[in-house]
C-alpha positions in Angstrom: -0.1 0.4 -0.2 2.7 2.3 0.8 4.6 2.1 -2.7 1.3 2.5 -4.3 0.6 5.9 -2.6 4.1 6.7 -3.4 3.2 5.4 -7.2 0.3 7.9 -7.1 2.3 10.9 -5.9 5.0 10.2 -8.7 2.0 10.2 -11.9 0.9 13.3 -10.1 4.2 15.5 -10.5 4.6 14.0 -13.6 1.1 14.8 -15.1 1.4 18.3 -13.7 4.7 19.2 -14.9 3.1 18.0 -19.0 0.4 19.7 -17.6 1.9 23.3 -17.4 4.8 22.3 -20.4 3.0 20.5 -23.1 -0.4 19.4 -22.5 -0.6 18.2 -25.8 2.2 15.6 -25.9 0.3 14.3 -22.2 -2.6 13.7 -23.9 -0.6 11.6 -27.0 1.0 10.2 -24.3 -1.7 9.1 -22.6 -3.9 8.1 -25.6 -1.0 5.1 -26.5 -1.7 3.8 -23.2 -5.5 3.8 -23.1 -7.0 0.3 -23.7 -7.1 -1.0 -27.4 -10.9 -0.4 -27.5 -10.3 3.5 -27.6 -8.6 3.2 -30.5 -11.6 2.2 -32.9 -13.7 5.1 -31.0 -11.1 7.6 -31.6 -11.7 6.5 -35.4 -15.4 6.3 -35.2 -15.6 10.0 -34.1 -13.7 11.0 -36.6 -15.7 9.2 -39.4 -18.6 10.9 -37.8 -17.2 14.4 -37.9 -18.0 16.7 -40.2 -15.3 16.8 -42.7 -14.9 20.5 -42.1 -14.6 20.5 -38.4 -11.6 21.5 -36.7 -12.5 21.6 -33.0 -10.3 20.0 -30.3 -12.6 16.7 -30.1 -12.0 16.0 -33.3 -8.3 16.8 -33.9 -7.4 14.8 -30.8 -9.3 11.8 -31.9 -7.3 12.3 -35.3 -4.2 12.6 -33.6 -5.7 9.7 -31.2 -6.1 7.3 -33.9 -3.1 7.7 -36.0 -4.6 9.5 -39.3 -1.8 11.6 -39.6 -3.6 13.0 -43.1 -6.9 13.9 -41.7 -4.9 15.8 -38.7 -3.4 17.8 -41.4 -6.5 18.1 -43.6 -8.3 19.6 -40.7 -5.4 21.4 -39.4 -4.8 23.4 -43.2 -8.8 24.0 -43.0 -8.7 25.7 -40.0 -5.4 27.8 -41.2 -7.1 29.1 -43.7 -10.1 30.1 -42.1 -10.7 33.7 -39.7 -8.5 31.8 -36.2 -6.5 34.1 -34.1 -5.5 34.2 -30.5 -6.0 31.4 -27.9 -7.6 28.8 -30.6 -4.4 29.4 -32.9 -2.1 28.9 -30.2 -3.5 25.5 -29.5 -3.7 24.2 -33.0 -0.1 25.4 -33.0 0.8 23.2 -30.3 -1.4 20.3 -32.2 0.4 20.9 -35.6 3.8 20.4 -34.0 2.3 17.3 -31.6 1.6 16.1 -35.7 5.1 17.2 -37.3 3.6 19.9 -38.9 6.4 22.6 -38.1 5.3 24.4 -40.9 1.8 24.8 -40.1 2.9 25.3 -36.7 4.3 28.7 -37.8 1.0 29.7 -39.3 -0.9 29.4 -36.6 1.9 31.1 -34.1 1.6 34.3 -36.8 -2.5 34.4 -35.7 -1.7 34.1 -32.1 -0.5 37.1 -30.9 -3.1 38.0 -28.7 -3.1 34.5 -27.1 -1.5 34.1 -23.6 1.3 31.8 -23.0 2.5 32.7 -27.0 5.9 32.2 -25.3 5.6 28.8 -24.2 3.8 28.1 -27.2 7.0 29.7 -29.6 9.6 28.2 -27.2 8.4 24.6 -27.8 8.8 25.0 -31.6 12.4 26.7 -31.2 12.6 23.6 -29.3 11.5 21.3 -31.8 13.7 22.5 -34.2 16.8 21.9 -31.6 17.5 25.7 -30.9 18.3 25.0 -27.2 19.4 28.9 -26.5 16.4 30.3 -28.4 13.9 28.3 -26.7 15.0 29.5 -23.2 15.4 33.4 -24.4 11.8 32.9 -25.7 10.4 32.6 -22.1 12.3 35.4 -20.5 10.1 37.8 -19.0 7.1 34.8 -19.3 4.1 34.6 -16.4 4.4 32.1 -14.1 3.8 28.9 -15.6 6.4 30.1 -18.4 9.0 30.9 -15.8 8.5 27.0 -14.9 8.9 25.6 -18.5 12.0 28.1 -19.0 13.7 26.8 -15.8 13.1 23.3 -17.0 14.6 23.7 -20.5 17.5 25.8 -18.8 18.1 22.9 -16.5 18.5 20.5 -20.2 20.4 23.1 -21.8 22.6 22.8 -18.6 22.7 19.0 -19.0 23.2 19.1 -22.6 26.0 21.3 -21.8 28.4 20.3 -18.8 26.3 19.6 -15.8 27.0 16.2 -13.9 25.9 14.6 -10.7 28.6 14.8 -8.1 29.0 12.4 -5.2 31.6 12.5 -2.5 34.2 9.4 -2.9 33.1 6.5 -0.4 35.5 3.9 1.1 34.7 0.4 -0.3 35.4 -2.8 -0.9 33.7 -4.7 -4.2 32.4 -8.3 -4.1 33.9 -10.1 -6.9 31.3 -11.6 -9.9 28.7 -8.7 -9.1 27.7 -6.6 -11.9 25.3 -4.1 -11.4 23.6 -2.9 -14.6 21.5 0.4 -15.1 19.1 0.3 -18.0 16.6 2.9 -19.3 13.6 0.7 -19.2 13.1 -3.5 -18.7 11.2 -6.7 -18.5 8.2 -7.0 -17.7 6.6 -3.6 -17.9 8.2 -3.3 -21.6 8.9 -5.8 -24.0 11.3 -3.6 -26.9 14.1 -4.9 -28.4 16.1 -2.6 -25.8 14.5 -4.5 -22.9 14.6 -7.9 -24.8 18.6 -7.0 -25.3 19.2 -6.6 -22.1 17.2 -9.3 -20.7 19.1 -11.5 -22.4 22.5 -9.7 -21.6 21.8 -10.5 -18.0 20.8 -14.2 -18.4 23.7 -14.8 -20.5 26.0 -13.2 -17.8 23.9 -14.9 -14.7 24.8 -18.4 -16.5 28.3 -17.7 -16.7 29.0 -17.2 -13.2 28.5 -13.7 -12.5 26.2 -11.9 -9.9 23.9 -9.4 -11.6 21.6 -6.9 -10.1 19.6 -4.7 -13.0 17.5 -1.1 -11.8 16.1 0.9 -14.0 15.8 4.8 -14.3 14.2 6.6 -11.4 10.4 6.8 -11.8 10.0 4.0 -14.4 8.0 2.1 -14.7 4.8 4.6 -12.8 6.5 7.4 -15.9 4.5 5.2 -18.4 1.6 4.2 -16.6 2.3 1.7 -14.2 0.5 2.7 -11.1 0.4 -0.5 -9.7 4.4 -1.3 -10.1 6.0 -3.4 -7.2 9.6 -1.8 -5.9 11.2 -4.9 -7.5 10.3 -7.7 -10.0 11.6 -11.0 -10.7 11.8 -12.6 -14.2 13.7 -15.7 -15.3 15.5 -15.2 -12.1 16.8 -12.0 -13.0 15.7 -9.4 -10.6 14.7 -5.8 -11.7 14.9 -3.0 -9.0 12.9 0.2 -9.2 13.7 3.6 -8.1 10.5 5.3 -7.1 10.6 7.8 -5.2 7.4 9.4 -3.5 8.6 12.6 -5.4 11.5 13.4 -8.3 13.3 16.5 -7.9 12.3 19.4 -10.4 15.0 19.4 -12.5 16.4 17.1 -14.7 19.6 18.1 -13.6 18.6 17.6 -9.8 16.5 14.5 -10.7 19.9 13.1 -11.9 21.7 14.3 -8.8 18.9 12.5 -7.0 19.0 9.2 -9.2 23.4 9.7 -8.8 22.5 9.0 -4.9 20.0 6.6 -5.0 21.7 4.2 -7.5 24.8 5.0 -4.8 22.9 3.2 -2.3 21.9 0.2 -4.3 25.4 -0.3 -4.8 26.7 0.2 -1.3 24.2 -2.6 -0.9 24.9 -5.1 -3.3 28.6 -4.2 -3.6 29.3 -4.4 -7.5 32.9 -4.5 -8.9 31.9 -3.2 -12.1 28.9 -0.9 -13.3 27.3 -1.3 -16.6 24.6 0.9 -18.7 23.2 1.9 -21.9 22.8 4.7 -24.0 22.3 7.7 -23.8 24.3 9.8 -21.9 22.6 11.0 -18.7 22.7 6.8 -18.1 26.4 7.4 -18.5 26.3 10.9 -16.6 24.7 9.0 -13.8 27.0 5.5 -13.4 29.9 7.5 -13.8 29.1 9.9 -11.2 28.7 6.3 -8.8 31.8 4.6 -10.3 34.0 7.8 -9.2 32.6 7.9 -5.6 33.6 4.0 -5.1 36.5 3.6 -7.6 35.5 0.9 -9.7 35.4 0.5 -13.8 32.1 0.8 -15.4 30.6 -0.1 -19.1 29.0 1.9 -21.6 27.0 0.0 -24.1 26.3 2.3 -27.2 22.9 0.7 -28.8 22.1 3.4 -30.8 22.9 6.7 -32.4 20.0 8.4 -30.4 20.7 12.3 -31.8 20.1 10.3 -35.0 16.9 9.0 -33.9 16.0 12.1 -32.8 16.6 14.2 -36.2 15.1 11.4 -38.0 11.2 12.4 -37.0 12.7 16.4 -38.8 13.8 17.5 -41.9 17.9 17.3 -42.9 18.3 20.7 -40.9 18.4 18.9 -37.5 21.5 17.9 -37.8 23.1 21.0 -38.0 21.4 22.2 -35.2 22.3 23.6 -31.8 20.9 20.3 -30.0 22.0 17.9 -32.3 25.7 18.9 -31.7 25.2 19.1 -28.0 23.9 15.6 -28.1 26.6 14.1 -29.9 29.1 16.2 -27.5 28.5 15.0 -24.7 27.7 11.2 -26.3 31.4 12.0 -27.1 32.4 12.9 -23.6 30.7 9.9 -21.7 32.1 7.4 -24.0 35.5 8.7 -23.2 35.2 8.7 -20.2 34.3 5.0 -20.1 36.4 2.0 -19.0 35.1 0.6 -21.5 32.1 0.4 -24.3 30.3 -2.2 -26.1 28.5 -1.6 -29.4 26.0 -3.2 -31.7 28.5 -3.8 -34.7 31.2 -2.6 -37.1 29.0 0.1 -38.2 28.1 1.8 -35.3 31.7 1.9 -34.1 33.3 3.2 -36.5 31.4 6.0 -35.4 32.3 5.8 -31.9 36.0 5.8 -32.8 35.2 8.7 -34.8 34.3 10.3 -31.8 37.5 10.4 -30.5 37.2 6.9 -28.4 40.7 4.9 -28.8 39.9 1.5 -31.0 41.2 -0.8 -28.1 38.5 0.2 -26.1 35.4 -0.6 -28.0 34.2 -4.2 -28.0 31.4 -5.9 -30.6 28.6 -6.8 -28.7 26.3 -8.1 -31.3 22.7 -8.5 -31.2 22.2 -12.2 -30.9 20.2 -15.0 -29.4 19.7 -18.0 -26.9 17.2 -19.4 -25.0 14.1 -21.1 -27.5 15.8 -19.7 -30.5 18.7 -22.0 -30.3 16.7 -25.0 -30.4 15.0 -26.5 -33.7 12.8 -24.2 -35.0 9.5 -26.1 -35.7 7.9 -26.1 -39.4 6.0 -23.3 -40.8 2.5 -25.7 -40.8 3.0 -26.5 -37.3 3.9 -22.6 -36.1 0.8 -21.7 -37.8 -1.2 -24.2 -35.7 -0.3 -23.3 -32.8 -0.9 -19.5 -33.6 -4.6 -20.3 -35.1 -3.1 -19.3 -38.9 -4.1 -20.5 -41.6 -1.8 -23.7 -42.4 -1.9 -23.6 -46.5 -1.7 -19.9 -46.3 1.3 -17.8 -47.3 3.1 -15.1 -45.0 4.8 -12.5 -44.9 5.6 -9.6 -42.1 7.2 -8.7 -39.7 8.3 -8.3 -35.7 9.5 -5.0 -34.8 8.4 -2.0 -32.5 5.9 0.1 -34.8 7.8 3.4 -35.1 8.6 5.6 -38.4 12.0 4.6 -39.0 11.2 0.8 -39.6 9.8 1.4 -42.6 6.6 -0.6 -42.1 4.7 1.7 -44.3 6.9 0.2 -47.1 6.0 -3.2 -46.5 2.1 -3.1 -46.4 2.6 -1.0 -50.2 4.8 -3.9 -51.4 2.3 -6.5 -49.5 -1.1 -3.9 -51.7 1.8 -4.8 -54.9 1.6 -8.9 -54.6 -1.8 -9.1 -52.7 -3.6 -8.2 -55.7 -2.4 -11.4 -57.5 -1.5 -13.7 -55.1 -5.0 -14.2 -53.1 -3.4 -16.7 -50.3 -0.9 -14.0 -49.7 -1.1 -12.5 -45.6 0.7 -9.9 -43.9 1.7 -10.3 -40.2 2.6 -7.2 -38.2 3.8 -8.4 -34.7 4.5 -5.3 -32.1 3.0 -2.1 -30.9 4.2 1.5 -31.2 3.8 4.9 -32.1 3.0 4.0 -35.8 0.5 2.0 -35.0 -2.7 4.1 -35.3 -1.6 5.2 -38.7 -0.6 1.6 -40.2 -4.0 0.5 -39.5 -5.8 3.2 -41.3 -3.1 2.5 -44.1 -4.3 -1.5 -43.9 -8.0 0.3 -44.5 -7.8 2.3 -47.2 -5.2 -0.8 -49.2 -8.5 -3.1 -50.0 -6.9 -5.5 -48.8 -7.5 -5.3 -44.5 -9.4 -9.2 -44.4 -5.5 -10.0 -45.2 -3.4 -8.0 -42.2 -3.3 -9.2 -39.4 -1.9 -6.8 -36.9 -1.2 -8.8 -33.7 -0.2 -5.8 -31.4 2.7 -6.7 -28.4 2.5 -10.7 -28.2 4.0 -12.7 -24.9 8.0 -13.3 -24.9 7.3 -16.7 -25.4 5.1 -16.7 -28.2 7.9 -14.5 -30.5 9.9 -17.5 -31.8 6.6 -18.5 -33.2 5.4 -16.2 -34.8 8.8 -15.4 -36.7 8.6 -19.6 -37.4 4.8 -18.9 -38.8 6.4 -16.3 -42.1 7.4 -17.7 -45.1 9.3 -14.6 -45.6 10.6 -12.1 -43.2 10.7 -8.6 -43.9 13.0 -6.0 -42.5 12.2 -2.6 -44.6 14.0 0.4 -42.7 14.2 3.7 -44.2 17.5 4.9 -44.9 18.6 7.5 -42.2 21.9 8.0 -40.2 20.3 6.5 -37.4 19.3 3.1 -39.3 22.4 3.2 -41.1 24.5 2.6 -38.3 22.3 0.5 -35.5 21.9 -3.2 -36.1 18.3 -4.7 -35.1 17.7 -8.1 -33.2 14.7 -9.2 -34.8 16.3 -10.0 -38.1 18.8 -12.1 -36.2 16.2 -14.1 -34.5 14.0 -14.6 -37.8 17.5 -16.1 -38.7 17.8 -18.5 -36.4 14.3 -19.6 -37.0 15.7 -20.5 -40.9 13.3 -17.6 -42.0 14.5 -16.0 -44.8 15.2 -12.4 -45.3 14.6 -9.3 -46.8 16.6 -6.4 -45.4 16.8 -2.7 -46.5 20.1 -2.1 -48.7 21.9 -0.4 -45.1 25.3 -0.7 -44.3 23.9 -2.2 -40.8 21.9 -4.8 -42.2 24.4 -5.8 -44.7 26.1 -7.1 -41.8 23.7 -9.2 -40.7 22.2 -10.4 -44.1 24.1 -11.7 -46.7 22.3 -11.1 -50.0 22.2 -14.4 -52.0 23.2 -15.9 -49.4 21.2 -15.2 -46.1 18.3 -13.5 -47.7 18.2 -10.6 -50.2 18.4 -7.0 -50.1 15.9 -4.4 -51.4 16.3 -0.6 -51.6 15.1 1.3 -48.6 11.9 3.1 -49.2 10.9 1.6 -52.3 8.0 -0.7 -51.8 8.4 -1.9 -55.8 12.1 -3.3 -54.7 11.0 -5.2 -51.9 8.0 -6.8 -53.9 10.4 -8.0 -56.3 12.6 -9.6 -53.9 9.4 -11.2 -51.6 7.8 -12.0 -55.0 11.2 -14.2 -55.2 11.3 -16.2 -51.8 7.9 -17.5 -52.0 8.6 -18.3 -55.9 11.4 -20.2 -55.0 10.5 -22.6 -52.4 14.1 -24.2 -52.4 15.6 -20.6 -52.0 13.9 -19.7 -49.5 14.9 -23.0 -47.2 18.5 -22.6 -48.1 18.8 -18.9 -47.4 16.8 -20.4 -44.5 19.2 -23.1 -43.0 22.2 -20.7 -44.0 21.2 -17.4 -41.8 20.5 -20.4 -39.2 24.1 -21.9 -39.1 25.6 -18.3 -39.5 23.8 -17.4 -36.4 24.4 -20.3 -34.1 28.1 -19.6 -35.2 28.7 -16.1 -34.8 25.5 -14.6 -32.9 24.6 -16.1 -29.5 24.7 -14.1 -25.9 26.7 -16.6 -24.2 29.5 -15.8 -26.9 28.7 -12.3 -25.9 29.2 -12.8 -22.0 32.5 -14.8 -23.0 33.6 -11.7 -24.4 32.8 -9.4 -22.0 34.4 -11.7 -19.2 37.9 -11.6 -21.4 37.5 -7.9 -21.6 37.0 -7.1 -17.6 39.8 -9.6 -16.2 41.8 -7.2 -18.3 40.1 -4.0 -16.1 41.0 -6.5 -13.5 37.1 -7.5 -12.5 36.8 -11.6 -12.7 33.3 -13.1 -11.6 35.9 -15.4 -8.8 
């Protein structure tokens, strides 16, 4: 009961901050966590509403439904009308939330008499990565604006040079103990990030290490899990939560608070090494704790998060103040770590280019273990267990449904094939911010009865969905982030002996060898993707050959156990052993 009360207080604080800073984003976050039954209601409201309606209720329903085209159409109608003042300011915020910055600018020019106009202008500048401009825009604003200014100024400080600081402590570590700081984890988050973390922890534990995982302060209450406990145990791995009743208001103060909380856990657990992952705020916290205890720490670079941010904006984002600050901060954290792990050669090249010595960087690729090591089921058996048609053809993916994954290109490729392949079905396994818009696209495709959205599935079923497919597709967009970051799911598909069609990007060519374990297609080109899929569906012997070759390669080169062994060798060179 005490933990629940703390969680409620924590959630109230999060909501209060968002209501002040960006109420539209708060609405979007809440809508994504509402029961799935709410989505059809949002779609129905949009359908019933007049085509020219630009009311707040209809716009929010369209946002929740993920119908970006409808949101833009309605906003353009509003922009062409006599809108001004408060309504123009609110519409500017909606346009920004819908990633329509030009429309947001149009509304801001009409909002000259609006209250809290400075706050809306600051949000617009921050969207572009103009950190200094966003802070300056709030000079002389009212009380709410000053609270927002303080928050943005603190974020700017963290992007510049602010860091947690802890006093050095007398400390005697216990050999063989590793303490991990994670952004999120099972069982509350089932992303590729959480799966990789869990697999890494399991492999280290099986190799003889004593492991403990701690998640970022406030998680998972911050993502709507009010009933969260202080500790979860999954497959024998303990995840400890940092859930204080209240969190500091500004990000610099919260990082200091988190460092103090993590230090308390470390003094109790007594690890001989600390391990954390991108992005840099995790590294700042762990660096402070490692320095206080006098022990080494490992920084695992799983993504190029500045590039992930830039991927949702125009090309000018990569020259913005925020992007440059983000990159400098990441480089600083990597340079201070005792060891840097990363996913592949493309990412390693970027890390070395940022000033990290090559001999301090270890590649620990996305890999497989557990159920993926056992002999995979045949397609018919997997489909029987999942209730799918045994005699059909199934293509698809298992993925986080976010824009850079390019799932809309896969759906477009499917539509090209479905017209003359009546047995063909599309299986999309996963959840994410793009799900509503993909469902709209499916509805408009004319093949909705042959497209299956499973949503998020239990971990134990992931291998079954891989095994049920004739062809696994990785249709990632050609962006800086996707050119360097190697995903997990195609590795799992190959372990299930399934041929893979993937975008021809450097990070994916590290996994899929064209003409050996699968086929490569042009990124962002549904015709090219469809051509590759058709070839594998029509040449079943070739598809089976690619699948067998993929499984053999993964078992030889990409297992979590092998990663644990490689890390142990590097840690031993740092004076850390599990004996």
